[in-house]
TORPA-4810 file (N, C-alpha, C, O; in nm, 3 decimals):
<nodes>
NODE_1_-2.030_-2.506_2.645_-2.052_-2.422_2.528_-2.025_-2.276_2.561_-1.965_-2.205_2.480_F
NODE_2_-2.068_-2.229_2.679_-2.046_-2.089_2.715_-1.898_-2.057_2.726_-1.856_-1.948_2.688_N
NODE_3_-1.818_-2.151_2.778_-1.674_-2.128_2.787_-1.615_-2.116_2.648_-1.525_-2.035_2.625_A
NODE_4_-1.665_-2.197_2.554_-1.616_-2.190_2.417_-1.651_-2.056_2.354_-1.571_-1.999_2.279_D
NODE_5_-1.770_-2.004_2.382_-1.809_-1.873_2.330_-1.717_-1.765_2.386_-1.679_-1.672_2.314_I
NODE_6_-1.682_-1.775_2.513_-1.590_-1.678_2.572_-1.455_-1.683_2.501_-1.394_-1.579_2.476_A
NODE_7_-1.409_-1.803_2.468_-1.283_-1.816_2.395_-1.297_-1.757_2.255_-1.204_-1.692_2.205_Q
NODE_8_-1.410_-1.779_2.192_-1.434_-1.723_2.059_-1.432_-1.571_2.065_-1.371_-1.507_1.980_L
NODE_9_-1.499_-1.514_2.163_-1.501_-1.369_2.174_-1.361_-1.314_2.200_-1.324_-1.209_2.147_M
NODE_10_-1.284_-1.384_2.280_-1.146_-1.342_2.304_-1.066_-1.346_2.175_-0.988_-1.255_2.147_S
NODE_11_-1.086_-1.451_2.095_-1.017_-1.462_1.966_-1.056_-1.346_1.875_-0.970_-1.285_1.812_L
NODE_12_-1.185_-1.317_1.868_-1.233_-1.208_1.782_-1.174_-1.075_1.828_-1.125_-0.997_1.746_I
NODE_13_-1.179_-1.049_1.957_-1.126_-0.924_2.009_-0.977_-0.912_1.979_-0.931_-0.807_1.933_I
NODE_14_-0.903_-1.018_2.005_-0.758_-1.013_1.980_-0.729_-0.999_1.831_-0.637_-0.926_1.793_N
NODE_15_-0.805_-1.068_1.748_-0.782_-1.060_1.604_-0.817_-0.922_1.551_-0.745_-0.866_1.468_A
NODE_16_-0.926_-0.867_1.598_-0.969_-0.736_1.548_-0.870_-0.628_1.588_-0.835_-0.542_1.506_V
NODE_17_-0.826_-0.631_1.711_-0.744_-0.520_1.759_-0.594_-0.539_1.740_-0.522_-0.440_1.730_Y
NODE_18_-0.545_-0.662_1.735_-0.400_-0.677_1.725_-0.355_-0.756_1.602_-0.237_-0.749_1.566_S
NODE_19_-0.442_-0.829_1.538_-0.405_-0.909_1.421_-0.514_-0.897_1.314_-0.582_-0.995_1.283_N
NODE_20_-0.529_-0.779_1.262_-0.638_-0.752_1.168_-0.630_-0.840_1.044_-0.733_-0.880_0.990_K
NODE_21_-0.508_-0.869_0.997_-0.496_-0.951_0.877_-0.546_-1.093_0.901_-0.600_-1.156_0.810_E
NODE_22_-0.530_-1.145_1.022_-0.581_-1.279_1.054_-0.733_-1.277_1.056_-0.797_-1.367_1.002_I
NODE_23_-0.789_-1.175_1.117_-0.934_-1.163_1.124_-0.994_-1.149_0.984_-1.097_-1.210_0.953_F
NODE_24_-0.930_-1.069_0.899_-0.977_-1.053_0.761_-0.971_-1.185_0.687_-1.064_-1.220_0.615_L
NODE_25_-0.862_-1.259_0.704_-0.850_-1.389_0.641_-0.964_-1.482_0.684_-1.019_-1.556_0.602_R
NODE_26_-0.998_-1.480_0.812_-1.107_-1.564_0.863_-1.241_-1.524_0.801_-1.321_-1.611_0.766_E
NODE_27_-1.264_-1.394_0.787_-1.390_-1.350_0.727_-1.400_-1.393_0.580_-1.506_-1.435_0.535_L
NODE_28_-1.290_-1.382_0.507_-1.290_-1.424_0.367_-1.306_-1.575_0.358_-1.376_-1.625_0.269_I
NODE_29_-1.243_-1.648_0.447_-1.258_-1.793_0.451_-1.403_-1.833_0.478_-1.454_-1.927_0.418_S
NODE_30_-1.468_-1.760_0.569_-1.609_-1.788_0.598_-1.696_-1.761_0.475_-1.789_-1.836_0.447_N
NODE_31_-1.665_-1.655_0.401_-1.739_-1.624_0.279_-1.719_-1.736_0.176_-1.813_-1.774_0.107_A
NODE_32_-1.598_-1.787_0.166_-1.569_-1.897_0.075_-1.648_-2.022_0.114_-1.700_-2.093_0.028_S
NODE_33_-1.656_-2.048_0.244_-1.735_-2.162_0.292_-1.882_-2.146_0.255_-1.948_-2.243_0.220_D
NODE_34_-1.933_-2.023_0.263_-2.073_-1.996_0.227_-2.096_-2.023_0.079_-2.201_-2.073_0.040_A
NODE_35_-1.996_-1.990_-0.005_-2.008_-2.021_-0.149_-2.004_-2.170_-0.173_-2.079_-2.221_-0.256_L
NODE_36_-1.917_-2.241_-0.103_-1.911_-2.387_-0.116_-2.045_-2.450_-0.078_-2.092_-2.543_-0.143_D
NODE_37_-2.105_-2.397_0.027_-2.232_-2.451_0.076_-2.343_-2.435_-0.029_-2.419_-2.528_-0.054_K
NODE_38_-2.352_-2.316_-0.091_-2.457_-2.297_-0.191_-2.425_-2.374_-0.320_-2.515_-2.422_-0.388_I
NODE_39_-2.297_-2.384_-0.352_-2.256_-2.461_-0.471_-2.299_-2.607_-0.454_-2.354_-2.667_-0.546_R
NODE_40_-2.275_-2.663_-0.336_-2.312_-2.801_-0.308_-2.464_-2.817_-0.311_-2.516_-2.913_-0.369_Y
NODE_41_-2.535_-2.725_-0.249_-2.682_-2.732_-0.247_-2.740_-2.720_-0.388_-2.841_-2.783_-0.419_E
NODE_42_-2.677_-2.641_-0.473_-2.729_-2.620_-0.608_-2.712_-2.744_-0.698_-2.774_-2.752_-0.804_S
NODE_43_-2.629_-2.839_-0.656_-2.616_-2.963_-0.734_-2.745_-3.043_-0.734_-2.778_-3.109_-0.832_L
NODE_44_-2.819_-3.036_-0.624_-2.947_-3.108_-0.612_-3.068_-3.019_-0.629_-3.177_-3.067_-0.658_N
NODE_45_-3.050_-2.890_-0.610_-3.161_-2.796_-0.619_-3.120_-2.681_-0.710_-3.053_-2.587_-0.667_D
NODE_46_-3.161_-2.688_-0.834_-3.123_-2.586_-0.933_-3.173_-2.447_-0.896_-3.119_-2.347_-0.944_K
NODE_47_-3.277_-2.438_-0.812_-3.331_-2.309_-0.771_-3.254_-2.247_-0.654_-3.282_-2.134_-0.614_D
NODE_48_-3.157_-2.320_-0.599_-3.084_-2.271_-0.481_-3.012_-2.140_-0.510_-3.000_-2.054_-0.423_A
NODE_49_-2.964_-2.124_-0.631_-2.891_-2.002_-0.666_-2.985_-1.884_-0.687_-2.941_-1.769_-0.684_L
NODE_50_-3.111_-1.912_-0.709_-3.210_-1.806_-0.725_-3.173_-1.707_-0.833_-3.134_-1.746_-0.943_G
NODE_51_-3.184_-1.580_-0.802_-3.158_-1.475_-0.901_-3.010_-1.435_-0.903_-2.973_-1.341_-0.973_S
NODE_52_-2.926_-1.505_-0.828_-2.782_-1.471_-0.821_-2.698_-1.592_-0.860_-2.640_-1.658_-0.773_E
NODE_53_-2.692_-1.623_-0.991_-2.618_-1.743_-1.033_-2.466_-1.729_-1.023_-2.395_-1.830_-1.025_P
NODE_54_-2.416_-1.606_-1.012_-2.272_-1.585_-1.002_-2.229_-1.595_-0.856_-2.276_-1.520_-0.771_D
NODE_55_-2.138_-1.689_-0.829_-2.085_-1.704_-0.694_-1.967_-1.609_-0.681_-1.871_-1.616_-0.758_L
NODE_56_-1.974_-1.521_-0.581_-1.867_-1.423_-0.569_-1.852_-1.373_-0.426_-1.945_-1.378_-0.345_K
NODE_57_-1.732_-1.325_-0.400_-1.700_-1.256_-0.275_-1.657_-1.115_-0.314_-1.569_-1.097_-0.398_I
NODE_58_-1.719_-1.017_-0.253_-1.683_-0.878_-0.280_-1.618_-0.820_-0.155_-1.667_-0.838_-0.043_E
NODE_59_-1.509_-0.750_-0.175_-1.444_-0.676_-0.067_-1.449_-0.530_-0.106_-1.384_-0.486_-0.201_I
NODE_60_-1.528_-0.454_-0.030_-1.558_-0.317_-0.067_-1.497_-0.221_0.037_-1.543_-0.215_0.150_I
NODE_61_-1.394_-0.149_-0.003_-1.335_-0.053_0.090_-1.414_0.078_0.095_-1.469_0.122_-0.005_P
NODE_62_-1.418_0.137_0.212_-1.478_0.270_0.229_-1.375_0.355_0.303_-1.371_0.358_0.427_D
NODE_63_-1.290_0.425_0.226_-1.183_0.503_0.290_-1.235_0.610_0.386_-1.170_0.641_0.486_P
NODE_64_-1.350_0.666_0.357_-1.403_0.772_0.442_-1.431_0.722_0.583_-1.401_0.790_0.681_A
NODE_65_-1.490_0.602_0.594_-1.520_0.549_0.727_-1.415_0.448_0.774_-1.425_0.393_0.883_S
NODE_66_-1.313_0.426_0.689_-1.205_0.334_0.720_-1.257_0.194_0.753_-1.219_0.133_0.853_R
NODE_67_-1.347_0.145_0.664_-1.404_0.011_0.683_-1.390_-0.070_0.556_-1.373_-0.017_0.447_T
NODE_68_-1.399_-0.201_0.573_-1.410_-0.295_0.462_-1.541_-0.370_0.480_-1.573_-0.416_0.590_L
NODE_69_-1.617_-0.382_0.373_-1.737_-0.463_0.374_-1.706_-0.589_0.295_-1.657_-0.581_0.182_T
NODE_70_-1.734_-0.704_0.354_-1.714_-0.831_0.286_-1.851_-0.890_0.264_-1.927_-0.915_0.358_I
NODE_71_-1.882_-0.912_0.136_-2.014_-0.959_0.099_-1.998_-1.080_0.008_-1.912_-1.081_-0.080_R
NODE_72_-2.081_-1.182_0.029_-2.076_-1.300_-0.057_-2.217_-1.338_-0.100_-2.316_-1.292_-0.043_D
NODE_73_-2.225_-1.423_-0.201_-2.355_-1.467_-0.252_-2.384_-1.610_-0.208_-2.462_-1.681_-0.272_T
NODE_74_-2.322_-1.652_-0.101_-2.340_-1.788_-0.050_-2.453_-1.799_0.050_-2.537_-1.710_0.063_G
NODE_75_-2.452_-1.912_0.119_-2.554_-1.941_0.221_-2.487_-1.930_0.358_-2.380_-1.986_0.381_I
NODE_76_-2.551_-1.857_0.448_-2.499_-1.843_0.584_-2.533_-1.963_0.670_-2.589_-2.062_0.623_G
NODE_77_-2.499_-1.951_0.797_-2.524_-2.059_0.892_-2.665_-2.050_0.948_-2.720_-1.941_0.968_M
NODE_78_-2.723_-2.167_0.973_-2.850_-2.174_1.044_-2.821_-2.165_1.194_-2.705_-2.170_1.235_T
NODE_79_-2.924_-2.152_1.275_-2.903_-2.149_1.420_-2.837_-2.278_1.465_-2.748_-2.276_1.551_K
NODE_80_-2.878_-2.390_1.409_-2.818_-2.519_1.444_-2.670_-2.523_1.406_-2.588_-2.573_1.483_E
NODE_81_-2.636_-2.469_1.288_-2.496_-2.461_1.246_-2.414_-2.380_1.347_-2.304_-2.418_1.384_D
NODE_82_-2.471_-2.266_1.390_-2.401_-2.180_1.485_-2.374_-2.252_1.616_-2.263_-2.248_1.669_L
NODE_83_-2.476_-2.320_1.668_-2.461_-2.392_1.794_-2.356_-2.502_1.780_-2.272_-2.520_1.869_V
NODE_84_-2.359_-2.574_1.668_-2.265_-2.684_1.649_-2.124_-2.639_1.618_-2.028_-2.706_1.656_N
NODE_85_-2.108_-2.528_1.549_-1.977_-2.489_1.501_-1.905_-2.384_1.584_-1.782_-2.383_1.587_N
NODE_86_-1.977_-2.295_1.650_-1.909_-2.192_1.728_-1.829_-2.253_1.842_-1.724_-2.201_1.880_L
NODE_87_-1.878_-2.363_1.897_-1.806_-2.428_2.005_-1.677_-2.494_1.963_-1.596_-2.530_2.048_G
NODE_88_-1.655_-2.512_1.834_-1.536_-2.582_1.789_-1.411_-2.496_1.798_-1.302_-2.546_1.770_T
NODE_89_-1.423_-2.371_1.837_-1.306_-2.286_1.849_-1.208_-2.344_1.950_-1.087_-2.323_1.939_I
NODE_90_-1.259_-2.417_2.047_-1.171_-2.475_2.150_-1.074_-2.576_2.089_-0.970_-2.603_2.149_A
NODE_91_-1.105_-2.630_1.973_-1.019_-2.729_1.909_-0.963_-2.679_1.777_-0.906_-2.758_1.702_R
NODE_92_-0.978_-2.554_1.747_-0.943_-2.505_1.614_-0.796_-2.470_1.599_-0.728_-2.439_1.696_S
NODE_93_-0.750_-2.476_1.477_-0.615_-2.434_1.444_-0.595_-2.286_1.468_-0.486_-2.243_1.506_G
NODE_94_-0.700_-2.208_1.446_-0.689_-2.064_1.469_-0.663_-2.035_1.616_-0.581_-1.949_1.649_T
NODE_95_-0.731_-2.106_1.704_-0.708_-2.085_1.847_-0.564_-2.121_1.881_-0.498_-2.047_1.955_K
NODE_96_-0.514_-2.231_1.829_-0.376_-2.271_1.856_-0.279_-2.165_1.803_-0.180_-2.133_1.867_Q
NODE_97_-0.309_-2.112_1.686_-0.226_-2.008_1.627_-0.223_-1.885_1.716_-0.117_-1.828_1.742_F
NODE_98_-0.340_-1.843_1.763_-0.347_-1.725_1.849_-0.273_-1.749_1.981_-0.208_-1.658_2.033_M
NODE_99_-0.281_-1.872_2.034_-0.209_-1.903_2.157_-0.058_-1.897_2.132_0.017_-1.849_2.217_E
NODE_100_-0.015_-1.944_2.016_0.127_-1.938_1.981_0.175_-1.794_1.973_0.284_-1.762_2.020_A
NODE_101_0.094_-1.707_1.913_0.129_-1.565_1.905_0.138_-1.506_2.045_0.231_-1.432_2.076_I
NODE_102_0.040_-1.538_2.128_0.039_-1.485_2.264_0.161_-1.531_2.343_0.210_-1.460_2.431_A
NODE_103_0.212_-1.651_2.309_0.328_-1.705_2.379_0.459_-1.652_2.320_0.567_-1.685_2.369_A
NODE_104_0.448_-1.570_2.215_0.567_-1.510_2.155_0.630_-1.590_2.044_0.747_-1.571_2.013_G
NODE_105_0.553_-1.679_1.983_0.607_-1.759_1.873_0.643_-1.673_1.754_0.580_-1.570_1.729_A
NODE_106_0.744_-1.715_1.680_0.784_-1.644_1.559_0.691_-1.685_1.446_0.691_-1.802_1.405_D
NODE_107_0.611_-1.592_1.393_0.516_-1.624_1.286_0.558_-1.563_1.155_0.480_-1.558_1.060_I
NODE_108_0.681_-1.514_1.149_0.727_-1.452_1.023_0.736_-1.558_0.914_0.762_-1.676_0.940_S
NODE_109_0.714_-1.513_0.791_0.717_-1.608_0.682_0.843_-1.596_0.610_0.866_-1.668_0.513_M
</nodes>
């Protein structure tokens, strides 16, 4: 598991500093997964949505600090989810994609 975390951190560092659009796509994808999770939970528990019945992802630019804030109304990961899912980077398509980029693959569309 620790080796997988090291690979995850390497992916994050490489994505943040050299492939920002990939990292942004991953963050938005994670927000979408959080919305799917609460949508599914709300099928059996009408109170799951609480006071926020609108499912949304907000991308808020702050030009002054040169940051983007990504906010969603979904459900995040539990500690168990983190332990089970963070290690999957070793088998993920994103890792393979990053390895292809590092090897000089042509990723132009």
